[in-house]
N, C-alpha and C positions, 0 to 999 in steps of 0.2 A: 466583595468584590476582592481577592486579594492580590496584595503587591504582586507576586510571583508571578502569577497567573496572567497579568496585564503583560509582565515581561515575558513571558510565556509566550502569550498572541504577537506581540510584534517580532520576537522571532519571526513565529511561523510562519506572521504573514511576508517576512522578508523571505522565510524559506519556498514557499510557494511562488515567488514572482523567481529565482536564484532556477527552478526546475523548468527545463526546457525541451520541448519535443522535439527528435532530432525522426530522420527517416531511421530504417529499419537496414542491418546489415552483418553483412555473415560473423563481426568479432566482436557484436554483441551477444548472440547466446553461441561460446563455442561446443560441440562435441567432447564431452568430457571421457576422458579414461578413468576407469578403475579397473584395482586391485582384486582380486576374487580367488578366496584361499579355498580351494580344495586337497580332502586330506594333506593338510599341510606343504602340498603345490601350490604356487602364486602363477595363477593366470591373469594378464590384461584384457580386459576385455575393455572395446567401447561402447559408449550411449546406444544404445538400439542394434548393436550388432550380436549376432547367434555364435555362441562357443558351443564348441561338443570338447564333453571330458569323459575319459573314462571311469568305471569307478574300479579302486584300489580291489576293493572284494573279489568282484567279476569282471576281469576284463574285456571278457566277450560283452561288457555293457555298458550303454554309453546312454551321458546326457545331454541334450542341446538345453541350454542354461541361457539366457537374456539377460539385458537387466534395462531397465525403462526408469525414466524418470515419473515421480508421481504429477498427475493433475494439478493437485492441488498439496499446497505443502502447511505446516502446524508450524506455529511459531508463538512463543511465552514469553513475558518480561515477568516480570517477578509480584505484578499487577495486574496485566492483562493478555489474555490469547485470543487466538487469531487464524486462520487460514488463510492463505490467500493463491494465487493461481504461477505456478511452479513457473512462466516465463516473466516474471518480476524480478528483480535483482534487491534483494531486501540489505538498508542501512541503517545500523541503533545506536543512534549516540549514547545509550550507557548511563545519560543525565539523572541524577540522583532526584530533581527537582523538574516533571516537566518534561516526564521523558519523550524524545523525539524515535517513529520509525518511517524511515522514508521507503518504499517501494516505486521502484522504478523499471520500463517495458520499454524496449527501444520502438515500439507501433506508436508511441507517441501516446500513451498513458502512463498520468505518474497519483500515489496514492502517499498522501501525508496525515500522518497517525499520532496523536497528542496525547498525551498521558498527563491533566489537568488535576489528576488525584484523588481526595476525598470529594464525594458531592452529590447531591439529590437531581431530581428532574429542574425545583424550583428553580436553579441556576443556568438553566440551560438558555431560556431567550438573555438575558444579560450576557454571559459570552458570547451568542450568537450576535449578537448587537454590536459589542467595544468588536470582535473579529472583524463583521463587515466594513466599519470604520475607520479600520483601522487599515483595512485591505484598498477601500477607496484613496485613502489619503498616500498608501504606497503608489500605489498608480500612478497618482498626477504627479505624485515626485518623482516620478521616475519616467517620464513623461511618454507613460501609458494615458489609457483613456473607459472609463465605465460604460460601456455599450449599452447594457439592459440588466437587470435584476430583479427575482421573481420576490414574491415576499412569501417570508417565514411559512414552511407547510409543518403538519408533524408528520412523521416518518415512524415506522416500526418494525423492527425487523428479528429474526430470531431469538437474541440475545441481547436487545438493547432497545430500545427508542429514546426519541428527542425531537428536535429541528434538522429542517434541512431548508436552504437556501440557495439558489441558483444565479452565477454572476456571470455577464458572458464581457472579454472582455480585449482590447487590444491591446502587447507588449507595443514597448520603443520600435523595436523593428519593424513593426504594422502586420504583426503575424494575432489573428483571435484564440483566441480560447475559452472554454469554458472550467469553470470553479466551482462545482458539487462543494456547498458544503455542510456538512452534517458534523452538529454536536447534540452527544447522546450520552445516556445516563443506564448504567447497568450497575447490579450490585455495589449499590454505594458509590461506586466513580464516574468522574466525570470524564470525557474524552471530545476529542473531535478527530472528524474522520474526512481529508479534503479531497476530493478525485478533479484532475486534474486532467485536459482531453483539448486537444484544436475540435473544430467541427467537424471536419471529417472521419474522427473515429471515437462520435462519440455515441456511435452504437456499440463500438469496440468496447468503449469505456466500461458501458453497463455488465455488459458480461465479464469482462476481467474483473473487474468489482467488485462481483457480486458474492464470491466466498469469501471474502472481508467484511463486507458490510453483513451476512448471513450470520457471521459468527463470529466474530468480535462480543466482546463482556467481560467481566472480573472474572478473575481464577477461584 
């Protein structure tokens, strides 16, 4: 295994630990305003609001317009492409090695994606074992504890396939979480996709992570 990948796995473990779930609040998903340009005139439209615009060619005609957020958004790096549920906020560290993207939602669900670079399915078992070992070490060092874990199982999605291991752990504050660690390969690329949630949000996490897992793959 390449040394940079070991560093990335260590950083990824710390990132998974740092992501904390929280209660949903109105400040998490503010209603956005957009500028609509119609025949050179600017109209401010709030998300979900319907506005009526007159047609300059025929003032007697009007059009009802509405701006809505797409349920699934598209995102791509120079190597990976995927979709994600629009209720997530996305953070990209733009690292040149082992680039990491974090998707967070107020409902208590997060997804951390790390691109390990060129690789094949043959490397998946080693990466997953290393990642699992580092997670356990970090939980113990930070006064958390592992409650249970599953054996690695084969998984296949729309554009990728690999292995999945599920960890049930307790953080230093006594709160419990699930961490679903996917290590996947597609198109000569190896990457991880860790879905984290509280036990109460397990069903929501499965639904919200589905667009990402279904679509992620090499560009």
